[in-house]
C-alpha positions as CSV (number, residue, x, y, z in Angstrom):
1,M,226.2,53.0,167.5
2,S,227.1,54.9,164.3
3,S,224.5,56.9,162.5
4,R,225.9,55.6,159.2
5,R,224.1,52.8,157.5
6,S,226.1,49.7,157.4
7,R,225.9,46.7,155.0
8,Q,223.8,44.4,157.1
9,S,221.5,41.6,156.2
10,T,217.9,42.5,156.7
11,S,215.1,40.1,157.7
12,N,214.3,39.3,154.0
13,G,217.9,38.5,153.2
14,T,218.8,41.6,151.2
15,S,221.8,43.7,152.0
16,R,221.8,47.3,152.9
17,I,224.1,49.7,151.1
18,T,226.4,52.0,153.1
19,D,226.5,55.8,152.9
20,Q,230.0,55.5,151.5
21,Q,228.9,53.2,148.8
22,I,226.1,55.6,147.8
23,I,228.6,58.5,147.8
24,D,230.9,56.5,145.6
25,L,228.1,55.5,143.1
26,V,226.9,59.1,142.9
27,S,230.4,60.3,142.2
28,K,230.8,57.7,139.4
29,L,227.5,58.9,137.9
30,D,228.7,62.5,138.1
31,Q,231.8,61.6,136.2
32,L,229.8,60.0,133.4
33,L,227.5,62.9,132.7
34,P,228.8,65.3,130.0
35,E,226.8,68.2,131.2
36,M,228.0,67.9,134.7
37,R,231.6,67.7,133.7
38,S,231.5,70.8,131.4
39,N,229.4,72.9,133.8
40,R,231.1,71.9,137.1
41,R,232.2,74.9,139.1
42,S,233.3,72.9,142.1
43,N,234.1,69.4,142.9
44,K,231.0,68.9,145.1
45,V,227.7,68.5,143.3
46,P,224.6,67.6,145.4
47,A,223.5,63.9,145.0
48,N,220.0,64.9,144.0
49,K,221.3,67.1,141.2
50,V,223.5,64.2,139.9
51,L,220.6,61.8,140.1
52,Q,218.2,64.2,138.3
53,E,220.8,64.9,135.6
54,T,221.4,61.1,135.2
55,C,217.7,60.6,134.6
56,N,217.6,63.4,132.1
57,Y,220.6,62.1,130.3
58,I,219.2,58.5,130.1
59,R,215.9,59.9,128.8
60,D,217.8,61.9,126.1
61,L,219.8,58.9,125.1
62,H,216.6,56.9,124.7
63,K,215.1,59.6,122.5
64,E,218.3,59.7,120.4
65,V,218.2,55.9,119.9
66,E,214.6,56.1,118.8
67,D,215.3,58.9,116.4
68,L,218.3,57.1,114.9
69,S,216.3,53.9,114.6
70,E,213.6,55.8,112.7
71,R,216.2,57.4,110.4
72,L,217.7,54.0,109.7
73,S,214.3,52.6,108.9
74,Q,213.6,55.4,106.5
75,L,217.0,55.0,104.9
76,L,216.3,51.3,104.5
77,S,213.1,52.0,102.7
78,T,215.0,54.0,100.1
79,V,217.6,51.3,99.1
80,D,217.4,48.0,97.3
81,A,216.4,45.4,99.8
82,E,219.0,43.0,98.5
83,S,221.9,45.4,98.4
84,P,224.9,45.3,100.7
85,E,223.9,48.7,102.0
86,A,220.5,47.3,103.1
87,A,222.2,44.5,104.9
88,I,224.4,47.0,106.8
89,I,221.4,49.1,107.7
90,R,219.4,46.0,108.9
91,S,222.3,45.0,111.1
92,L,222.2,48.5,112.8
93,I,218.5,48.4,113.5
């Protein structure tokens, strides 16, 4: 019997993911992360590093969205509510 996990149905009906599928997904995450691409010294990055950087990147994106939403709200408060600019800002919030 192989030590690799295989995609098998468990008793509760869910499927298990294979090691190769995990490797492929981690590799795809690695390719999406700007910090990982620019700082890569080798092709092999540990999965835990990729997952940690993914969490950090998502957290940073959430903060950026919140900051931009706040800036748009502030901008909206400075323009005439009936102006075309206000309509554009409202569509972005």
